[in-house]
All heavy atoms as TSV, in Angstrom:
chain	resi	resn	atom	element	x	y	z
A	1	MET	N	N	64.599	-56.331	138.608
A	1	MET	CA	C	63.969	-56.120	139.892
A	1	MET	C	C	64.942	-55.515	140.905
A	1	MET	O	O	64.526	-54.777	141.773
A	1	MET	CB	C	63.404	-57.431	140.423
A	1	MET	CG	C	62.187	-57.959	139.673
A	1	MET	SD	S	60.825	-56.798	139.488
A	1	MET	CE	C	60.213	-56.686	141.118
A	2	VAL	N	N	66.213	-55.841	140.803
A	2	VAL	CA	C	67.193	-55.289	141.732
A	2	VAL	C	C	67.303	-53.781	141.544
A	2	VAL	O	O	67.299	-53.020	142.511
A	2	VAL	CB	C	68.575	-55.960	141.544
A	2	VAL	CG1	C	69.633	-55.272	142.378
A	2	VAL	CG2	C	68.490	-57.432	141.906
A	3	GLU	N	N	67.359	-53.345	140.287
A	3	GLU	CA	C	67.451	-51.911	140.014
A	3	GLU	C	C	66.198	-51.190	140.510
A	3	GLU	O	O	66.290	-50.112	141.097
A	3	GLU	CB	C	67.614	-51.675	138.516
A	3	GLU	CG	C	67.754	-50.220	138.138
A	3	GLU	CD	C	67.930	-50.016	136.648
A	3	GLU	OE1	O	67.871	-50.990	135.884
A	3	GLU	OE2	O	68.122	-48.863	136.256
A	4	PHE	N	N	65.036	-51.785	140.298
A	4	PHE	CA	C	63.787	-51.192	140.777
A	4	PHE	C	C	63.804	-51.073	142.299
A	4	PHE	O	O	63.441	-50.043	142.855
A	4	PHE	CB	C	62.597	-52.038	140.316
A	4	PHE	CG	C	61.282	-51.526	140.812
A	4	PHE	CD1	C	60.678	-50.432	140.208
A	4	PHE	CD2	C	60.651	-52.124	141.886
A	4	PHE	CE1	C	59.467	-49.946	140.668
A	4	PHE	CE2	C	59.439	-51.643	142.348
A	4	PHE	CZ	C	58.852	-50.555	141.734
A	5	SER	N	N	64.262	-52.118	142.967
A	5	SER	CA	C	64.336	-52.099	144.425
A	5	SER	C	C	65.309	-51.025	144.905
A	5	SER	O	O	65.015	-50.285	145.850
A	5	SER	CB	C	64.767	-53.470	144.928
A	5	SER	OG	O	64.898	-53.464	146.313
A	6	TYR	N	N	66.449	-50.921	144.262
A	6	TYR	CA	C	67.447	-49.907	144.624
A	6	TYR	C	C	66.879	-48.502	144.427
A	6	TYR	O	O	67.052	-47.629	145.274
A	6	TYR	CB	C	68.708	-50.104	143.791
A	6	TYR	CG	C	69.811	-49.123	144.118
A	6	TYR	CD1	C	70.574	-49.274	145.268
A	6	TYR	CD2	C	70.071	-48.044	143.280
A	6	TYR	CE1	C	71.576	-48.377	145.583
A	6	TYR	CE2	C	71.079	-47.142	143.580
A	6	TYR	CZ	C	71.819	-47.308	144.728
A	6	TYR	OH	O	72.811	-46.419	145.028
A	7	ASN	N	N	66.208	-48.285	143.323
A	7	ASN	CA	C	65.629	-46.965	143.034
A	7	ASN	C	C	64.493	-46.620	143.996
A	7	ASN	O	O	64.161	-45.458	144.166
A	7	ASN	CB	C	65.124	-46.897	141.597
A	7	ASN	CG	C	66.242	-46.768	140.599
A	7	ASN	OD1	O	67.328	-46.330	140.930
A	7	ASN	ND2	N	65.985	-47.170	139.374
A	8	ASN	N	N	63.885	-47.618	144.602
A	8	ASN	CA	C	62.778	-47.407	145.535
A	8	ASN	C	C	63.230	-47.261	146.982
A	8	ASN	O	O	62.420	-47.072	147.867
A	8	ASN	CB	C	61.791	-48.568	145.449
A	8	ASN	CG	C	60.496	-48.153	144.804
A	8	ASN	OD1	O	60.194	-46.978	144.682
A	8	ASN	ND2	N	59.717	-49.130	144.378
A	9	THR	N	N	64.536	-47.369	147.235
A	9	THR	CA	C	65.064	-47.263	148.590
A	9	THR	C	C	65.288	-45.798	148.948
A	9	THR	O	O	65.908	-45.053	148.195
A	9	THR	CB	C	66.393	-48.036	148.703
A	9	THR	OG1	O	66.157	-49.389	148.327
A	9	THR	CG2	C	66.935	-47.988	150.111
A	10	VAL	N	N	64.793	-45.387	150.108
A	10	VAL	CA	C	64.940	-43.999	150.551
A	10	VAL	C	C	66.380	-43.766	151.001
A	10	VAL	O	O	66.929	-44.523	151.795
A	10	VAL	CB	C	63.959	-43.688	151.704
A	10	VAL	CG1	C	64.187	-42.281	152.241
A	10	VAL	CG2	C	62.524	-43.842	151.225
A	11	SER	N	N	66.973	-42.719	150.474
A	11	SER	CA	C	68.349	-42.349	150.809
A	11	SER	C	C	68.390	-41.730	152.204
A	11	SER	O	O	67.578	-40.866	152.537
A	11	SER	CB	C	68.880	-41.346	149.779
A	11	SER	OG	O	70.077	-40.763	150.227
A	12	ALA	N	N	69.342	-42.145	153.012
A	12	ALA	CA	C	69.486	-41.584	154.358
A	12	ALA	C	C	69.916	-40.119	154.299
A	12	ALA	O	O	69.593	-39.336	155.183
A	12	ALA	CB	C	70.507	-42.397	155.151
A	13	THR	N	N	70.618	-39.735	153.255
A	13	THR	CA	C	71.094	-38.367	153.113
A	13	THR	C	C	70.009	-37.436	152.596
A	13	THR	O	O	69.780	-36.349	153.122
A	13	THR	CB	C	72.290	-38.320	152.142
A	13	THR	OG1	O	73.283	-39.221	152.610
A	13	THR	CG2	C	72.873	-36.921	152.047
A	14	LEU	N	N	69.307	-37.862	151.542
A	14	LEU	CA	C	68.328	-36.999	150.882
A	14	LEU	C	C	66.918	-37.121	151.463
A	14	LEU	O	O	66.087	-36.247	151.245
A	14	LEU	CB	C	68.275	-37.321	149.386
A	14	LEU	CG	C	69.575	-37.136	148.615
A	14	LEU	CD1	C	69.403	-37.607	147.182
A	14	LEU	CD2	C	70.020	-35.694	148.655
A	15	HIS	N	N	66.637	-38.224	152.125
A	15	HIS	CA	C	65.313	-38.518	152.692
A	15	HIS	C	C	64.249	-38.714	151.607
A	15	HIS	O	O	63.064	-38.551	151.865
A	15	HIS	CB	C	64.865	-37.439	153.685
A	15	HIS	CG	C	65.867	-37.173	154.753
A	15	HIS	ND1	N	66.143	-38.080	155.748
A	15	HIS	CD2	C	66.681	-36.124	154.959
A	15	HIS	CE1	C	67.077	-37.591	156.530
A	15	HIS	NE2	N	67.434	-36.400	156.068
A	16	ILE	N	N	64.672	-39.011	150.398
A	16	ILE	CA	C	63.790	-39.393	149.299
A	16	ILE	C	C	64.508	-40.475	148.511
A	16	ILE	O	O	65.695	-40.724	148.731
A	16	ILE	CB	C	63.430	-38.200	148.368
A	16	ILE	CG1	C	64.688	-37.568	147.770
A	16	ILE	CG2	C	62.608	-37.161	149.091
A	16	ILE	CD1	C	64.410	-36.468	146.767
A	17	THR	N	N	63.808	-41.123	147.588
A	17	THR	CA	C	64.457	-42.153	146.784
A	17	THR	C	C	65.367	-41.516	145.747
A	17	THR	O	O	65.180	-40.361	145.354
A	17	THR	CB	C	63.417	-43.037	146.064
A	17	THR	OG1	O	62.741	-42.247	145.084
A	17	THR	CG2	C	62.419	-43.640	147.035
A	18	LEU	N	N	66.376	-42.256	145.299
A	18	LEU	CA	C	67.295	-41.750	144.290
A	18	LEU	C	C	66.574	-41.496	142.971
A	18	LEU	O	O	66.864	-40.534	142.267
A	18	LEU	CB	C	68.445	-42.733	144.085
A	18	LEU	CG	C	69.329	-42.966	145.311
A	18	LEU	CD1	C	70.377	-44.025	145.017
A	18	LEU	CD2	C	69.964	-41.672	145.754
A	19	PHE	N	N	65.631	-42.356	142.626
A	19	PHE	CA	C	64.851	-42.172	141.405
A	19	PHE	C	C	64.061	-40.875	141.477
A	19	PHE	O	O	64.003	-40.114	140.505
A	19	PHE	CB	C	63.897	-43.361	141.213
A	19	PHE	CG	C	63.205	-43.381	139.885
A	19	PHE	CD1	C	63.766	-44.049	138.811
A	19	PHE	CD2	C	61.989	-42.741	139.702
A	19	PHE	CE1	C	63.131	-44.080	137.577
A	19	PHE	CE2	C	61.344	-42.760	138.480
A	19	PHE	CZ	C	61.918	-43.435	137.418
A	20	GLN	N	N	63.485	-40.604	142.633
A	20	GLN	CA	C	62.721	-39.371	142.813
A	20	GLN	C	C	63.638	-38.152	142.696
A	20	GLN	O	O	63.251	-37.131	142.130
A	20	GLN	CB	C	62.018	-39.381	144.164
A	20	GLN	CG	C	61.052	-38.241	144.359
A	20	GLN	CD	C	60.300	-38.358	145.667
A	20	GLN	OE1	O	60.554	-39.245	146.464
A	20	GLN	NE2	N	59.385	-37.453	145.889
A	21	ALA	N	N	64.858	-38.258	143.197
A	21	ALA	CA	C	65.805	-37.152	143.095
A	21	ALA	C	C	66.181	-36.887	141.641
A	21	ALA	O	O	66.368	-35.739	141.245
A	21	ALA	CB	C	67.055	-37.460	143.910
A	22	MET	N	N	66.282	-37.935	140.838
A	22	MET	CA	C	66.687	-37.764	139.445
A	22	MET	C	C	65.529	-37.354	138.537
A	22	MET	O	O	65.691	-36.532	137.648
A	22	MET	CB	C	67.282	-39.071	138.903
A	22	MET	CG	C	68.625	-39.405	139.482
A	22	MET	SD	S	69.896	-38.229	139.009
A	22	MET	CE	C	69.944	-38.461	137.256
A	23	TYR	N	N	64.346	-37.949	138.752
A	23	TYR	CA	C	63.253	-37.774	137.798
A	23	TYR	C	C	62.033	-37.054	138.363
A	23	TYR	O	O	61.108	-36.744	137.630
A	23	TYR	CB	C	62.827	-39.129	137.236
A	23	TYR	CG	C	63.961	-39.818	136.523
A	23	TYR	CD1	C	64.608	-40.913	137.085
A	23	TYR	CD2	C	64.413	-39.355	135.293
A	23	TYR	CE1	C	65.659	-41.531	136.443
A	23	TYR	CE2	C	65.465	-39.973	134.640
A	23	TYR	CZ	C	66.078	-41.061	135.217
A	23	TYR	OH	O	67.125	-41.659	134.580
A	24	GLY	N	N	62.001	-36.824	139.653
A	24	GLY	CA	C	60.909	-36.055	140.240
A	24	GLY	C	C	59.661	-36.837	140.563
A	24	GLY	O	O	58.658	-36.263	140.966
A	25	ASN	N	N	59.678	-38.143	140.393
A	25	ASN	CA	C	58.523	-38.945	140.774
A	25	ASN	C	C	58.984	-40.295	141.316
A	25	ASN	O	O	60.140	-40.647	141.213
A	25	ASN	CB	C	57.547	-39.119	139.611
A	25	ASN	CG	C	58.189	-39.712	138.380
A	25	ASN	OD1	O	59.291	-40.216	138.436
A	25	ASN	ND2	N	57.510	-39.649	137.260
A	26	ILE	N	N	58.072	-41.008	141.895
A	26	ILE	CA	C	58.369	-42.297	142.510
A	26	ILE	C	C	58.212	-43.381	141.443
A	26	ILE	O	O	57.224	-43.376	140.705
A	26	ILE	CB	C	57.425	-42.550	143.705
A	26	ILE	CG1	C	57.644	-41.446	144.746
A	26	ILE	CG2	C	57.651	-43.926	144.301
A	26	ILE	CD1	C	56.621	-41.434	145.849
A	27	PRO	N	N	59.180	-44.317	141.330
A	27	PRO	CA	C	59.073	-45.341	140.295
A	27	PRO	C	C	57.923	-46.308	140.555
A	27	PRO	O	O	57.656	-46.689	141.694
A	27	PRO	CB	C	60.424	-46.063	140.359
A	27	PRO	CG	C	60.906	-45.845	141.739
A	27	PRO	CD	C	60.371	-44.495	142.149
A	28	HIS	N	N	57.246	-46.667	139.500
A	28	HIS	CA	C	56.152	-47.641	139.573
A	28	HIS	C	C	56.473	-48.778	138.613
A	28	HIS	O	O	56.945	-48.535	137.514
A	28	HIS	CB	C	54.821	-47.010	139.190
A	28	HIS	CG	C	54.411	-45.897	140.085
A	28	HIS	ND1	N	53.914	-46.106	141.347
A	28	HIS	CD2	C	54.458	-44.559	139.922
A	28	HIS	CE1	C	53.645	-44.946	141.906
A	28	HIS	NE2	N	53.975	-43.978	141.062
A	29	TYR	N	N	56.215	-49.979	139.048
A	29	TYR	CA	C	56.455	-51.145	138.208
A	29	TYR	C	C	55.152	-51.537	137.554
A	29	TYR	O	O	54.174	-51.851	138.221
A	29	TYR	CB	C	56.998	-52.301	139.057
A	29	TYR	CG	C	57.350	-53.508	138.242
A	29	TYR	CD1	C	58.489	-53.508	137.466
A	29	TYR	CD2	C	56.547	-54.624	138.224
A	29	TYR	CE1	C	58.838	-54.607	136.700
A	29	TYR	CE2	C	56.869	-55.731	137.470
A	29	TYR	CZ	C	58.016	-55.719	136.712
A	29	TYR	OH	O	58.346	-56.807	135.948
A	30	GLN	N	N	55.149	-51.486	136.234
A	30	GLN	CA	C	53.960	-51.924	135.528
A	30	GLN	C	C	54.359	-52.418	134.153
A	30	GLN	O	O	55.326	-51.929	133.561
A	30	GLN	CB	C	52.925	-50.803	135.509
A	30	GLN	CG	C	52.739	-49.999	134.293
A	30	GLN	CD	C	51.863	-48.795	134.544
A	30	GLN	OE1	O	52.344	-47.814	135.064
A	30	GLN	NE2	N	50.623	-48.845	134.163
A	31	ILE	N	N	53.649	-53.411	133.672
A	31	ILE	CA	C	53.952	-54.009	132.380
A	31	ILE	C	C	52.882	-53.570	131.392
A	31	ILE	O	O	51.693	-53.801	131.597
A	31	ILE	CB	C	53.991	-55.545	132.481
A	31	ILE	CG1	C	55.091	-55.962	133.444
A	31	ILE	CG2	C	54.166	-56.174	131.110
A	31	ILE	CD1	C	55.117	-57.439	133.755
A	32	ASN	N	N	53.324	-52.925	130.332
A	32	ASN	CA	C	52.428	-52.509	129.257
A	32	ASN	C	C	52.947	-53.109	127.957
A	32	ASN	O	O	53.903	-52.597	127.379
A	32	ASN	CB	C	52.390	-50.980	129.122
A	32	ASN	CG	C	51.707	-50.310	130.277
A	32	ASN	OD1	O	50.820	-50.870	130.886
A	32	ASN	ND2	N	52.135	-49.100	130.586
A	33	PRO	N	N	52.317	-54.167	127.473
A	33	PRO	CA	C	52.826	-54.780	126.248
A	33	PRO	C	C	52.766	-53.835	125.044
A	33	PRO	O	O	53.633	-53.852	124.211
A	33	PRO	CB	C	51.948	-55.999	126.038
A	33	PRO	CG	C	50.819	-55.871	126.983
A	33	PRO	CD	C	51.176	-54.859	128.010
A	34	LYS	N	N	51.737	-53.004	124.969
A	34	LYS	CA	C	51.592	-52.041	123.885
A	34	LYS	C	C	51.128	-50.711	124.471
A	34	LYS	O	O	49.937	-50.392	124.444
A	34	LYS	CB	C	50.587	-52.542	122.850
A	34	LYS	CG	C	51.036	-53.775	122.123
A	34	LYS	CD	C	50.022	-54.201	121.085
A	34	LYS	CE	C	50.493	-55.464	120.398
A	34	LYS	NZ	N	49.534	-55.934	119.419
A	35	PRO	N	N	52.047	-49.928	125.033
A	35	PRO	CA	C	51.621	-48.667	125.653
A	35	PRO	C	C	51.088	-47.676	124.621
A	35	PRO	O	O	51.584	-47.609	123.502
A	35	PRO	CB	C	52.897	-48.142	126.315
A	35	PRO	CG	C	54.004	-48.799	125.583
A	35	PRO	CD	C	53.479	-50.117	125.095
A	36	ALA	N	N	50.097	-46.945	125.028
A	36	ALA	CA	C	49.528	-45.915	124.159
A	36	ALA	C	C	50.482	-44.725	124.106
A	36	ALA	O	O	51.080	-44.355	125.102
A	36	ALA	CB	C	48.166	-45.482	124.686
A	37	GLN	N	N	50.628	-44.126	122.958
A	37	GLN	CA	C	51.534	-42.995	122.782
A	37	GLN	C	C	50.737	-41.697	122.732
A	37	GLN	O	O	50.589	-41.083	121.691
A	37	GLN	CB	C	52.348	-43.172	121.493
A	37	GLN	CG	C	53.297	-44.339	121.518
A	37	GLN	CD	C	54.431	-44.101	122.486
A	37	GLN	OE1	O	54.840	-42.988	122.735
A	37	GLN	NE2	N	54.950	-45.170	123.046
A	38	LYS	N	N	50.189	-41.296	123.868
A	38	LYS	CA	C	49.446	-40.052	123.949
A	38	LYS	C	C	50.293	-39.020	124.680
A	38	LYS	O	O	50.897	-39.312	125.692
A	38	LYS	CB	C	48.140	-40.266	124.694
A	38	LYS	CG	C	47.136	-41.144	123.949
A	38	LYS	CD	C	45.933	-41.501	124.793
A	38	LYS	CE	C	45.166	-40.283	125.196
A	38	LYS	NZ	N	43.958	-40.591	125.969
A	39	LEU	N	N	50.334	-37.805	124.150
A	39	LEU	CA	C	51.061	-36.732	124.822
A	39	LEU	C	C	50.214	-36.151	125.942
A	39	LEU	O	O	49.000	-35.989	125.786
A	39	LEU	CB	C	51.412	-35.632	123.819
A	39	LEU	CG	C	52.379	-36.019	122.711
A	39	LEU	CD1	C	52.560	-34.851	121.745
A	39	LEU	CD2	C	53.720	-36.411	123.306
A	40	PRO	N	N	50.834	-35.826	127.079
A	40	PRO	CA	C	50.069	-35.218	128.167
A	40	PRO	C	C	49.659	-33.788	127.819
A	40	PRO	O	O	50.270	-33.133	126.973
A	40	PRO	CB	C	51.043	-35.241	129.342
A	40	PRO	CG	C	52.386	-35.380	128.749
A	40	PRO	CD	C	52.214	-36.061	127.427
A	41	ALA	N	N	48.646	-33.321	128.503
A	41	ALA	CA	C	48.163	-31.952	128.308
A	41	ALA	C	C	49.233	-30.965	128.771
A	41	ALA	O	O	50.033	-31.270	129.656
A	41	ALA	CB	C	46.880	-31.746	129.102
A	42	PRO	N	N	49.257	-29.763	128.180
A	42	PRO	CA	C	50.253	-28.762	128.590
A	42	PRO	C	C	50.217	-28.455	130.085
A	42	PRO	O	O	51.263	-28.212	130.694
A	42	PRO	CB	C	49.879	-27.533	127.765
A	42	PRO	CG	C	49.211	-28.085	126.555
A	42	PRO	CD	C	48.479	-29.302	127.043
A	43	SER	N	N	49.036	-28.480	130.695
A	43	SER	CA	C	48.951	-28.203	132.134
A	43	SER	C	C	49.664	-29.289	132.950
A	43	SER	O	O	50.291	-28.994	133.976
A	43	SER	CB	C	47.495	-28.085	132.572
A	43	SER	OG	O	46.807	-29.296	132.330
A	44	VAL	N	N	49.591	-30.520	132.490
A	44	VAL	CA	C	50.266	-31.626	133.177
A	44	VAL	C	C	51.781	-31.460	133.059
A	44	VAL	O	O	52.521	-31.665	134.025
A	44	VAL	CB	C	49.814	-32.979	132.596
A	44	VAL	CG1	C	50.621	-34.132	133.169
A	44	VAL	CG2	C	48.333	-33.191	132.842
A	45	ILE	N	N	52.231	-31.058	131.884
A	45	ILE	CA	C	53.663	-30.834	131.679
A	45	ILE	C	C	54.151	-29.691	132.562
A	45	ILE	O	O	55.218	-29.773	133.175
A	45	ILE	CB	C	53.951	-30.552	130.194
A	45	ILE	CG1	C	53.631	-31.795	129.361
A	45	ILE	CG2	C	55.400	-30.131	129.983
A	45	ILE	CD1	C	53.660	-31.574	127.870
A	46	LYS	N	N	53.377	-28.630	132.669
A	46	LYS	CA	C	53.735	-27.480	133.516
A	46	LYS	C	C	53.818	-27.905	134.981
A	46	LYS	O	O	54.756	-27.539	135.690
A	46	LYS	CB	C	52.714	-26.362	133.335
A	46	LYS	CG	C	52.840	-25.216	134.313
A	46	LYS	CD	C	53.638	-24.082	133.740
A	46	LYS	CE	C	53.597	-22.847	134.599
A	46	LYS	NZ	N	54.515	-22.837	135.686
A	47	GLU	N	N	52.845	-28.677	135.464
A	47	GLU	CA	C	52.864	-29.164	136.844
A	47	GLU	C	C	54.106	-30.011	137.103
A	47	GLU	O	O	54.746	-29.891	138.156
A	47	GLU	CB	C	51.613	-29.986	137.137
A	47	GLU	CG	C	50.343	-29.172	137.242
A	47	GLU	CD	C	49.115	-30.054	137.406
A	47	GLU	OE1	O	49.247	-31.225	137.823
A	47	GLU	OE2	O	48.016	-29.560	137.106
A	48	TYR	N	N	54.454	-30.847	136.146
A	48	TYR	CA	C	55.638	-31.700	136.278
A	48	TYR	C	C	56.903	-30.843	136.357
A	48	TYR	O	O	57.767	-31.075	137.209
A	48	TYR	CB	C	55.700	-32.677	135.103
A	48	TYR	CG	C	56.884	-33.609	135.144
A	48	TYR	CD1	C	56.941	-34.638	136.083
A	48	TYR	CD2	C	57.938	-33.468	134.262
A	48	TYR	CE1	C	58.021	-35.502	136.134
A	48	TYR	CE2	C	59.026	-34.314	134.307
A	48	TYR	CZ	C	59.056	-35.335	135.235
A	48	TYR	OH	O	60.130	-36.178	135.280
A	49	ALA	N	N	57.005	-29.852	135.495
A	49	ALA	CA	C	58.166	-28.959	135.505
A	49	ALA	C	C	58.250	-28.188	136.824
A	49	ALA	O	O	59.340	-28.003	137.373
A	49	ALA	CB	C	58.099	-27.993	134.325
A	50	ASP	N	N	57.107	-27.756	137.341
A	50	ASP	CA	C	57.092	-27.043	138.624
A	50	ASP	C	C	57.554	-27.951	139.763
A	50	ASP	O	O	58.302	-27.528	140.641
A	50	ASP	CB	C	55.698	-26.491	138.925
A	50	ASP	CG	C	55.305	-25.351	137.996
A	50	ASP	OD1	O	56.200	-24.774	137.340
A	50	ASP	OD2	O	54.092	-25.055	137.917
A	51	ARG	N	N	57.107	-29.220	139.756
A	51	ARG	CA	C	57.532	-30.175	140.782
A	51	ARG	C	C	59.034	-30.414	140.708
A	51	ARG	O	O	59.707	-30.510	141.733
A	51	ARG	CB	C	56.796	-31.512	140.625
A	51	ARG	CG	C	55.417	-31.521	141.205
A	51	ARG	CD	C	54.847	-32.919	141.404
A	51	ARG	NE	N	55.387	-33.960	140.589
A	51	ARG	CZ	C	54.790	-34.515	139.538
A	51	ARG	NH1	N	53.602	-34.109	139.170
A	51	ARG	NH2	N	55.370	-35.486	138.856
A	52	LEU	N	N	59.569	-30.516	139.487
A	52	LEU	CA	C	61.012	-30.704	139.340
A	52	LEU	C	C	61.780	-29.496	139.860
A	52	LEU	O	O	62.824	-29.645	140.498
A	52	LEU	CB	C	61.373	-30.966	137.880
A	52	LEU	CG	C	61.050	-32.349	137.350
A	52	LEU	CD1	C	61.410	-32.432	135.868
A	52	LEU	CD2	C	61.768	-33.426	138.123
A	53	ALA	N	N	61.275	-28.295	139.615
A	53	ALA	CA	C	61.933	-27.086	140.110
A	53	ALA	C	C	61.918	-27.051	141.634
A	53	ALA	O	O	62.925	-26.699	142.268
A	53	ALA	CB	C	61.253	-25.839	139.541
A	54	GLU	N	N	60.788	-27.422	142.255
A	54	GLU	CA	C	60.703	-27.472	143.715
A	54	GLU	C	C	61.670	-28.517	144.273
A	54	GLU	O	O	62.345	-28.279	145.279
A	54	GLU	CB	C	59.283	-27.805	144.152
A	54	GLU	CG	C	58.292	-26.694	143.938
A	54	GLU	CD	C	56.878	-27.127	144.286
A	54	GLU	OE1	O	56.693	-28.125	145.020
A	54	GLU	OE2	O	55.948	-26.457	143.810
A	55	LEU	N	N	61.727	-29.670	143.618
A	55	LEU	CA	C	62.623	-30.736	144.052
A	55	LEU	C	C	64.076	-30.287	143.934
A	55	LEU	O	O	64.887	-30.531	144.832
A	55	LEU	CB	C	62.386	-32.000	143.224
A	55	LEU	CG	C	63.264	-33.200	143.540
A	55	LEU	CD1	C	63.104	-33.616	144.995
A	55	LEU	CD2	C	62.929	-34.341	142.608
A	56	ASP	N	N	64.410	-29.602	142.855
A	56	ASP	CA	C	65.758	-29.091	142.668
A	56	ASP	C	C	66.128	-28.125	143.794
A	56	ASP	O	O	67.213	-28.215	144.366
A	56	ASP	CB	C	65.869	-28.396	141.311
A	56	ASP	CG	C	67.273	-27.937	141.010
A	56	ASP	OD1	O	68.188	-28.794	140.986
A	56	ASP	OD2	O	67.458	-26.722	140.804
A	57	SER	N	N	65.220	-27.229	144.138
A	57	SER	CA	C	65.472	-26.287	145.233
A	57	SER	C	C	65.678	-27.022	146.550
A	57	SER	O	O	66.562	-26.686	147.338
A	57	SER	CB	C	64.301	-25.305	145.369
A	57	SER	OG	O	64.182	-24.516	144.226
A	58	TYR	N	N	64.832	-28.016	146.797
A	58	TYR	CA	C	64.952	-28.789	148.037
A	58	TYR	C	C	66.303	-29.501	148.105
A	58	TYR	O	O	66.985	-29.463	149.131
A	58	TYR	CB	C	63.814	-29.820	148.124
A	58	TYR	CG	C	64.036	-30.855	149.200
A	58	TYR	CD1	C	63.869	-30.518	150.542
A	58	TYR	CD2	C	64.415	-32.155	148.880
A	58	TYR	CE1	C	64.093	-31.456	151.538
A	58	TYR	CE2	C	64.633	-33.095	149.863
A	58	TYR	CZ	C	64.476	-32.738	151.187
A	58	TYR	OH	O	64.694	-33.661	152.173
A	59	LEU	N	N	66.703	-30.126	147.010
A	59	LEU	CA	C	67.966	-30.861	147.023
A	59	LEU	C	C	69.155	-29.927	147.207
A	59	LEU	O	O	70.099	-30.251	147.931
A	59	LEU	CB	C	68.116	-31.668	145.730
A	59	LEU	CG	C	67.140	-32.836	145.577
A	59	LEU	CD1	C	67.269	-33.460	144.202
A	59	LEU	CD2	C	67.341	-33.868	146.658
A	60	TRP	N	N	69.118	-28.749	146.582
A	60	TRP	CA	C	70.195	-27.777	146.789
A	60	TRP	C	C	70.246	-27.311	148.235
A	60	TRP	O	O	71.314	-27.139	148.805
A	60	TRP	CB	C	70.034	-26.576	145.855
A	60	TRP	CG	C	70.621	-26.837	144.504
A	60	TRP	CD1	C	69.940	-27.076	143.339
A	60	TRP	CD2	C	72.013	-26.938	144.171
A	60	TRP	NE1	N	70.811	-27.302	142.320
A	60	TRP	CE2	C	72.093	-27.223	142.795
A	60	TRP	CE3	C	73.174	-26.798	144.905
A	60	TRP	CZ2	C	73.300	-27.366	142.152
A	60	TRP	CZ3	C	74.384	-26.945	144.247
A	60	TRP	CH2	C	74.440	-27.233	142.879
A	61	SER	N	N	69.076	-27.105	148.856
A	61	SER	CA	C	69.065	-26.664	150.258
A	61	SER	C	C	69.592	-27.750	151.186
A	61	SER	O	O	70.203	-27.455	152.206
A	61	SER	CB	C	67.654	-26.239	150.678
A	61	SER	OG	O	66.791	-27.367	150.773
A	62	GLU	N	N	69.386	-29.018	150.841
A	62	GLU	CA	C	69.888	-30.118	151.657
A	62	GLU	C	C	71.405	-30.258	151.542
A	62	GLU	O	O	72.054	-30.753	152.443
A	62	GLU	CB	C	69.223	-31.429	151.257
A	62	GLU	CG	C	67.778	-31.547	151.679
A	62	GLU	CD	C	67.620	-31.578	153.186
A	62	GLU	OE1	O	68.326	-32.363	153.850
A	62	GLU	OE2	O	66.797	-30.801	153.698
A	63	MET	N	N	71.965	-29.839	150.416
A	63	MET	CA	C	73.404	-29.969	150.214
A	63	MET	C	C	74.194	-28.828	150.843
A	63	MET	O	O	75.403	-28.931	151.026
A	63	MET	CB	C	73.719	-30.034	148.723
A	63	MET	CG	C	73.274	-31.336	148.088
A	63	MET	SD	S	73.903	-31.569	146.425
A	63	MET	CE	C	73.062	-30.301	145.520
A	64	THR	N	N	73.532	-27.716	151.170
A	64	THR	CA	C	74.256	-26.586	151.734
A	64	THR	C	C	74.057	-26.492	153.229
A	64	THR	O	O	73.279	-27.096	153.837
A	64	THR	CB	C	73.808	-25.255	151.103
A	64	THR	OG1	O	72.402	-25.104	151.251
A	64	THR	CG2	C	74.203	-25.239	149.643
């Protein structure tokens, strides 16, 4: 729970959470005893990659 709380804290420097900076999404706490192993659709993967690219650009602009 401590790690989850730390990852959910907004950074004063980046103005987003550290988890979001690393993985591109906000961490969610959920318990799945037997998670289903379904692959996401290609469009979902593309959207995720696009969000990561936008986040990367934003973080680089904040550092310069």
